[in-house]
LUMZA-653246 format. One line per 4 residues: number of its first residue (from 1); their letters; for each residue x, y, z of C-alpha. Coordinates in pm, whole numbers. Example, Ala and Ser with C-alpha at 12.3 -4.5 7.8 and 13.67 -1.06 7.14 Angstrom:
<rs>
1	as	1230 -450 780 | 1367 -106 714 $
</rs>
This chain:
<rs>
1	msrn	-15868 -6534 16166 | -15920 -6187 16024 | -16229 -5990 16109 | -16353 -6036 15751 $
5	daap	-16344 -6417 15781 | -16695 -6461 15917 | -16833 -6803 15991 | -17047 -6960 15715 $
9	gtvt	-17409 -6853 15734 | -17332 -6552 15956 | -17508 -6230 15855 | -17358 -5906 15980 $
13	appg	-17501 -5559 15934 | -17269 -5295 15789 | -17121 -5097 16082 | -17173 -4770 15897 $
17	rirr	-17546 -4831 15856 | -17584 -4924 16222 | -17408 -4604 16326 | -17634 -4400 16099 $
21	llsl	-17946 -4562 16242 | -17833 -4510 16600 | -17756 -4145 16525 | -18116 -4077 16416 $
25	lyvq	-18328 -3900 16676 | -18623 -4122 16579 | -18432 -4441 16663 | -18286 -4292 16982 $
29	clig	-18634 -4192 17106 | -18772 -4535 17021 | -18493 -4698 17221 | -18561 -4457 17508 $
33	vlag	-18934 -4537 17514 | -18879 -4915 17504 | -18601 -4903 17763 | -18814 -4685 17991 $
37	aaag	-19110 -4922 17965 | -18883 -5218 18046 | -18724 -5039 18342 | -19063 -4941 18485 $
41	wlwp	-19197 -5294 18446 | -18893 -5477 18587 | -18808 -5229 18865 | -19124 -5028 18946 $
45	sfga	-18975 -4835 19239 | -18668 -4740 19038 | -18880 -4643 18737 | -19103 -4418 18947 $
49	elkp	-18793 -4231 19066 | -18693 -4145 18707 | -18971 -3888 18662 | -18728 -3591 18698 $
53	lgdg	-18559 -3694 18372 | -18879 -3637 18178 | -18977 -3329 18376 | -18635 -3175 18322 $
57	fial	-18649 -3225 17947 | -18998 -3074 17925 | -18887 -2778 18138 | -18593 -2712 17904 $
61	vrmm	-18820 -2700 17602 | -19091 -2497 17776 | -18844 -2222 17857 | -18785 -2183 17481 $
65	iapv	-19147 -2185 17363 | -19245 -1826 17449 | -18942 -1660 17283 | -18970 -1888 16978 $
69	ifct	-19338 -1802 16929 | -19268 -1433 16987 | -18987 -1417 16730 | -19173 -1624 16470 $
73	vvhg	-19502 -1436 16491 | -19346 -1089 16518 | -19112 -1145 16224 | -19388 -1292 16010 $
77	iasm	-19639 -1012 16074 | -19384 -730 16056 | -19247 -857 15724 | -19569 -923 15538 $
81	gnar	-19671 -565 15460 | -20045 -645 15474 | -20212 -622 15813 | -20553 -731 15680 $
85	avgr	-20406 -1066 15582 | -20340 -1153 15947 | -20708 -1119 16028 | -20796 -1331 15726 $
89	vslk	-20557 -1610 15828 | -20673 -1597 16190 | -21041 -1613 16091 | -20988 -1911 15862 $
93	aliy	-20784 -2088 16129 | -21049 -2032 16400 | -21329 -2155 16172 | -21127 -2466 16092 $
97	fevl	-21052 -2522 16462 | -21418 -2502 16563 | -21536 -2733 16284 | -21273 -3002 16351 $
101	ttva	-21316 -2978 16729 | -21691 -3028 16692 | -21638 -3324 16459 | -21396 -3481 16710 $
105	mvig	-21646 -3438 16995 | -21933 -3585 16795 | -21723 -3889 16699 | -21629 -3944 17063 $
109	lvvv	-21993 -3908 17167 | -22108 -4166 16912 | -21838 -4419 17004 | -21892 -4400 17381 $
113	nvvq	-22269 -4445 17336 | -22223 -4744 17106 | -21945 -4920 17300 | -22072 -4815 17647 $
117	pgsg	-21746 -4892 17831 | -21887 -4777 18167 | -22203 -4987 18164 | -22212 -5259 18426 $
121	lhvd	-21972 -5098 18675 | -22257 -4984 18905 | -22040 -4749 19111 | -22210 -4592 19414 $
125	pstl	-22151 -4211 19398 | -22149 -4193 19779 | -21834 -4407 19789 | -21637 -4162 19577 $
129	sakg	-21414 -3891 19719 | -21219 -3606 19566 | -20927 -3687 19795 | -20618 -3766 19591 $
133	lppe	-20727 -3566 19289 | -20505 -3277 19177 | -20612 -2943 19331 | -20694 -2798 18987 $
137	ates	-20965 -3060 18941 | -21169 -2943 19239 | -21110 -2569 19223 | -21378 -2339 19088 $
141	hesf	-21318 -2269 18721 | -21311 -1935 18545 | -21595 -1790 18344 | -21571 -1711 17974 $
145	aafv	-21509 -1343 18052 | -21226 -1438 18289 | -21081 -1663 18019 | -21073 -1373 17771 $
149	lami	-20922 -1133 18026 | -20655 -1391 18112 | -20528 -1360 17755 | -20411 -1006 17837 $
153	pdtl	-20084 -1017 18035 | -19994 -775 18311 | -19692 -651 18115 | -19522 -726 17785 $
157	isal	-19241 -902 17970 | -19467 -1113 18193 | -19621 -1276 17886 | -19277 -1402 17781 $
161	tghe	-19184 -1527 18127 | -19500 -1733 18180 | -19605 -2066 18032 | -19937 -1964 17874 $
165	ilpv	-19942 -1953 17494 | -20238 -1717 17444 | -20083 -1411 17620 | -19765 -1466 17417 $
169	lvvs	-19971 -1463 17097 | -20149 -1142 17198 | -19822 -962 17272 | -19657 -1100 16958 $
173	vlfg	-19939 -989 16728 | -19950 -639 16879 | -19572 -601 16861 | -19568 -726 16502 $
177	fgln	-19834 -475 16398 | -19638 -201 16575 | -19321 -283 16382 | -19521 -301 16060 $
181	aagq	-19659 46 16121 | -19314 183 16211 | -19193 136 15854 | -18822 179 15789 $
185	sgqg	-18747 273 16150 | -18844 -77 16257 | -18635 -265 16000 | -18336 -295 16233 $
189	iiqg	-18550 -458 16501 | -18704 -696 16246 | -18360 -807 16130 | -18248 -849 16490 $
193	iekl	-18552 -1065 16569 | -18479 -1281 16264 | -18122 -1339 16385 | -18244 -1410 16739 $
197	skvl	-18487 -1666 16597 | -18199 -1855 16434 | -18013 -1861 16765 | -18320 -1993 16946 $
201	ftli	-18367 -2276 16697 | -18001 -2367 16737 | -18061 -2401 17112 | -18372 -2609 17040 $
205	rwim	-18165 -2849 16829 | -17922 -2894 17118 | -18203 -2953 17367 | -18374 -3206 17140 $
209	rlap	-18065 -3425 17164 | -18181 -3493 17521 | -18522 -3615 17403 | -18435 -3988 17431 $
213	igaf	-18338 -3937 17796 | -18661 -3748 17866 | -18867 -4016 17693 | -18688 -4287 17892 $
217	gsma	-18757 -4118 18226 | -19121 -4037 18153 | -19207 -4385 18027 | -19027 -4553 18319 $
221	ftig	-19227 -4337 18562 | -19558 -4412 18390 | -19515 -4790 18392 | -19341 -4799 18730 $
225	nygl	-19595 -4577 18906 | -19920 -4701 18754 | -19823 -5049 18638 | -19948 -5249 18346 $
229	dtlr	-20233 -5386 18559 | -20396 -5044 18558 | -20473 -5085 18191 | -20648 -5418 18244 $
233	hlfl	-20908 -5279 18485 | -21040 -5017 18245 | -20908 -5160 17920 | -21233 -5103 17733 $
237	lvgs	-21227 -4727 17794 | -20856 -4689 17717 | -20877 -4914 17410 | -21190 -4742 17279 $
241	fwlt	-21030 -4401 17323 | -20709 -4498 17141 | -20904 -4656 16854 | -21131 -4351 16829 $
245	alff	-20830 -4119 16818 | -20672 -4340 16551 | -20995 -4331 16349 | -21007 -3952 16373 $
249	vlvv	-20647 -3918 16255 | -20667 -4166 15968 | -21017 -4086 15840 | -21096 -3723 15931 $
253	lgtv	-20748 -3573 15914 | -20662 -3802 15623 | -20963 -3661 15435 | -20853 -3304 15509 $
257	mrin	-20507 -3381 15371 | -20655 -3549 15062 | -20882 -3249 14995 | -20574 -3028 14999 $
261	glrl	-20382 -3249 14758 | -20153 -3413 15015 | -20134 -3753 15183 | -20146 -3822 15555 $
265	lpfl	-19915 -4124 15588 | -19611 -3949 15433 | -19679 -3659 15669 | -19682 -3895 15968 $
269	ryik	-19348 -4038 15853 | -19214 -3684 15817 | -19294 -3602 16184 | -19213 -3946 16328 $
273	eell	-18945 -3808 16562 | -19190 -3558 16708 | -19456 -3827 16756 | -19213 -4049 16946 $
277	ivlg	-19113 -3759 17172 | -19481 -3692 17242 | -19541 -4062 17311 | -19254 -4071 17557 $
281	tsss	-19326 -3744 17738 | -19709 -3754 17715 | -19697 -3387 17617 | -19728 -3205 17285 $
285	epvl	-19552 -2892 17410 | -19189 -3011 17367 | -19227 -3051 16989 | -19385 -2712 16914 $
289	prmm	-19063 -2534 16802 | -18951 -2828 16590 | -19297 -2865 16431 | -19286 -2497 16332 $
293	akle	-18950 -2547 16161 | -19064 -2863 15982 | -19386 -2708 15852 | -19192 -2411 15714 $
297	haga	-18950 -2657 15552 | -19251 -2834 15396 | -19350 -2519 15207 | -19592 -2337 15439 $
301	skpv	-19518 -1966 15473 | -19365 -1842 15796 | -19654 -1608 15894 | -19918 -1881 15849 $
305	vgit	-19713 -2126 16054 | -19644 -1865 16322 | -20013 -1778 16360 | -20188 -2112 16305 $
309	lpag	-19972 -2366 16488 | -19934 -2186 16825 | -20303 -2089 16820 | -20390 -2453 16758 $
313	ysfn	-20224 -2550 17085 | -20506 -2363 17262 | -20798 -2380 17018 | -20750 -2704 16823 $
317	ldgt	-20692 -2984 17073 | -20868 -3263 16884 | -20745 -3537 17117 | -20875 -3349 17420 $
321	aiyl	-21210 -3296 17244 | -21255 -3672 17196 | -21146 -3736 17555 | -21396 -3490 17703 $
325	tmgs	-21700 -3650 17543 | -21589 -4009 17601 | -21471 -3943 17958 | -21783 -3758 18074 $
329	vfla	-22030 -4010 17928 | -21820 -4302 18059 | -21842 -4161 18412 | -22218 -4120 18377 $
333	qalg	-22248 -4481 18261 | -22031 -4605 18550 | -22254 -4423 18802 | -22573 -4547 18640 $
337	idls	-22675 -4196 18526 | -22883 -4205 18208 | -22798 -3894 18008 | -23057 -3788 17752 $
341	ltqq	-22954 -3667 17408 | -23037 -3310 17511 | -22816 -3336 17819 | -22529 -3479 17614 $
345	lsml	-22559 -3201 17357 | -22561 -2939 17633 | -22242 -3092 17772 | -22091 -3078 17422 $
349	avml	-22169 -2706 17402 | -21991 -2650 17735 | -21695 -2856 17614 | -21650 -2626 17315 $
353	ltsk	-21548 -2364 17573 | -21371 -2576 17836 | -21151 -2741 17572 | -20999 -2404 17477 $
357	gaag	-20683 -2292 17647 | -20592 -2641 17770 | -20222 -2617 17692 | -20048 -2921 17548 $
361	vtgs	-19896 -3032 17878 | -19950 -3355 18066 | -20278 -3361 18259 | -20434 -3051 18102 $
365	gfva	-20708 -3264 17943 | -20799 -3406 18284 | -20834 -3052 18423 | -21051 -2958 18123 $
369	laat	-21275 -3257 18199 | -21302 -3141 18560 | -21401 -2794 18437 | -21671 -2951 18220 $
373	lsav	-21819 -3155 18505 | -21812 -2846 18729 | -22009 -2647 18473 | -22288 -2903 18424 $
377	phvp	-22494 -3067 18700 | -22533 -3410 18542 | -22218 -3590 18669 | -22045 -3520 19005 $
381	vtal	-21683 -3404 18993 | -21590 -3674 19247 | -21646 -3932 18970 | -21309 -3825 18828 $
385	alif	-21148 -4055 19084 | -21257 -4348 18865 | -21029 -4253 18576 | -20756 -4056 18750 $
389	gidr	-20528 -4360 18764 | -20547 -4430 18390 | -20552 -4071 18267 | -20179 -4085 18196 $
393	fmse	-20232 -4358 17935 | -20503 -4158 17761 | -20295 -3841 17785 | -20051 -3988 17534 $
397	aral	-20328 -4045 17277 | -20463 -3694 17339 | -20124 -3537 17276 | -20048 -3745 16966 $
401	tsvv	-20385 -3664 16809 | -20352 -3293 16881 | -19999 -3272 16735 | -20106 -3436 16410 $
405	gngv	-20425 -3228 16401 | -20240 -2899 16440 | -19987 -2994 16174 | -20265 -3079 15929 $
409	atla	-20450 -2758 16022 | -20143 -2546 15945 | -20095 -2704 15602 | -20468 -2669 15525 $
413	vakw	-20484 -2300 15621 | -20165 -2233 15425 | -20321 -2400 15118 | -20642 -2200 15148 $
417	egql	-20441 -1878 15178 | -20230 -1962 14873 | -19929 -1976 15106 | -19834 -2341 15053 $
421	deer	-19579 -2444 14792 | -19757 -2767 14700 | -19480 -2898 14476 | -19229 -2856 14755 $
425	arav	-19467 -3004 15014 | -19508 -3322 14810 | -19134 -3351 14756 | -19061 -3300 15126 $
429	lkge	-19321 -3554 15238 | -19179 -3807 14991 | -18836 -3759 15146 | -18685 -3604 14833 $
433	ipyt	-18594 -3285 15020 | -18494 -3407 15367 | -18530 -3194 15676 | -18185 -3143 15826 $
437	sape	-18275 -2943 16142 | -18019 -2687 16020 | -18185 -2441 15781 | -17868 -2240 15757 $
441	agha	-17695 -2532 15588 | -17842 -2429 15256 | -18064 -2733 15195 | -18381 -2530 15167 $
445	pepr	-18473 -2185 15039 | -18575 -1920 15288 | -18946 -1952 15374 | -19180 -1683 15252 $
449	tdlr	-19249 -1415 15508 | -19520 -1224 15321 | -19889 -1303 15317 | -19976 -1180 14969 $
453	prtd	-20191 -1450 14806 | -20014 -1627 14524 | -20174 -1612 14180 | -19959 -1866 14002 $
457	lqpq	-19825 -2105 14268 | -19556 -2218 14028 | -19296 -2443 14186 | -19003 -2260 14335 $
461	thpq	-18648 -2359 14270 | -18579 -2647 14502 | -18272 -2849 14583 | -18248 -3158 14368 $
465	prae	-18364 -3479 14534 | -18081 -3660 14701 | -17970 -3986 14551 | -18010 -4284 14779 $
469	pasg	-17687 -4375 14956 | -17517 -4686 14831 | -17568 -4847 15170 | -17943 -4853 15108 $
473	aepe	-18039 -4597 15371 | -18404 -4503 15360 | -18501 -4150 15251 | -18622 -4083 15605 $
477	daee	-18272 -4146 15731 | -18142 -3856 15526 | -18185 -3616 15817 | -17856 -3743 15945 $
481	agpk	-17722 -3956 15657 | -17746 -3683 15395 | -17531 -3421 15568 | -17287 -3683 15684 $
485	aaag	-17244 -3821 15335 | -17177 -3470 15211 | -16920 -3414 15480 | -16754 -3746 15409 $
489	sdrd	-16752 -3855 15771 | -16973 -3990 16049 | -16962 -3671 16249 | -17259 -3442 16310 $
493	pvpt	-17346 -3227 16007 | -17164 -2895 15994 | -17338 -2602 15824 | -17168 -2502 15503 $
497	ag	-17155 -2161 15353 | -17417 -2096 15090 $
</rs>
């Protein structure tokens, strides 16, 4: 019997379509997350030993973040020819960050007071101990002045060799202004930085191919180490937090997108690979370089993306903002401490400071909560032991919310600055102009690098929307299917000369 003589009633999927689906980073990450969860559940000890896979992937991406931010911000500022515009963009971004962070905290405060997930636990504070908590949770925390001084690195080089985003931004902005002031003598350096940026994004694309392995290891560790039973004990808190984060994304961020003439759900589909990586690694940091590239591809100018998105990783952590209010009030409820409205509002004011600078890495929200409890006398820091075991599950929701929030913030600031090609943004979010992760392939025009406000905002010349493949591949699949169809083979896309 030939291979085409299938038994009656047998339905077989086209091999080509299966290969295309399996080649998509989104599908690979989904498989990694599900396989990791299964491995951690079936073999807990083995799953707990797989943590280095996730840690290694995050470390690879983290080593690229500082140079990527430096090159993007420096090139954007040095090329724009208008130093005042940087201050304008930064001011608008900071105002947006503060407003949305406050909204997130208020929503979390309302939900935790209505649901009251900690009521009825009746935990005796004297039975709690700080033993077993991470050292950062019990250390004394820096003042506001120390926080500001920490933004200034010891040297220009030390900012690029560390893992803090704020010092990198400070150095990048200063260096960009210096090149701008240098005039023609700095043009060679600007061109060199632009070429270096392309090399760095090529390395990022290679590293992102390891994302499914990192997601597999991190998810296996989470389930294997903490177990599914952990969720059952404090399900109400975890469930309330996830639903609150979902409400914030769909309603608040959805409204922001609608006000700016865009839709949220197509945007979520556009960044689905990044969201799966965040879900698997419980960290928003690994997707920062790729988010910058995707937002530029969606029509936001390079300077706005370079300033707004990295700054959002320190100043616009919406998921952490919700977690701080819900976590602190939950602990008070569990200990039987009745917080007045004035006390809760005073804690919220402190959280507006402690939530800043919490980098998008796993566990940073927990440390920010510890800093909040240390700064106010209402709830003892030792109460953190109650939620330490389930923090990992809430960390995923924090990271997902913050990634979406920073993406929406970048598009909003770009729109307000007249630096968003709205026609292109709609086409990209609809899947008509697919992101190929290879800007040099000629699928998209070079992003704008100046910050002069547009007066017409007429659509630029864009590539024509791709026709759907005969096999019925979805537009979202075009990231891999489009280039492969053009190349006439199933191999990885190869950049073509413009």
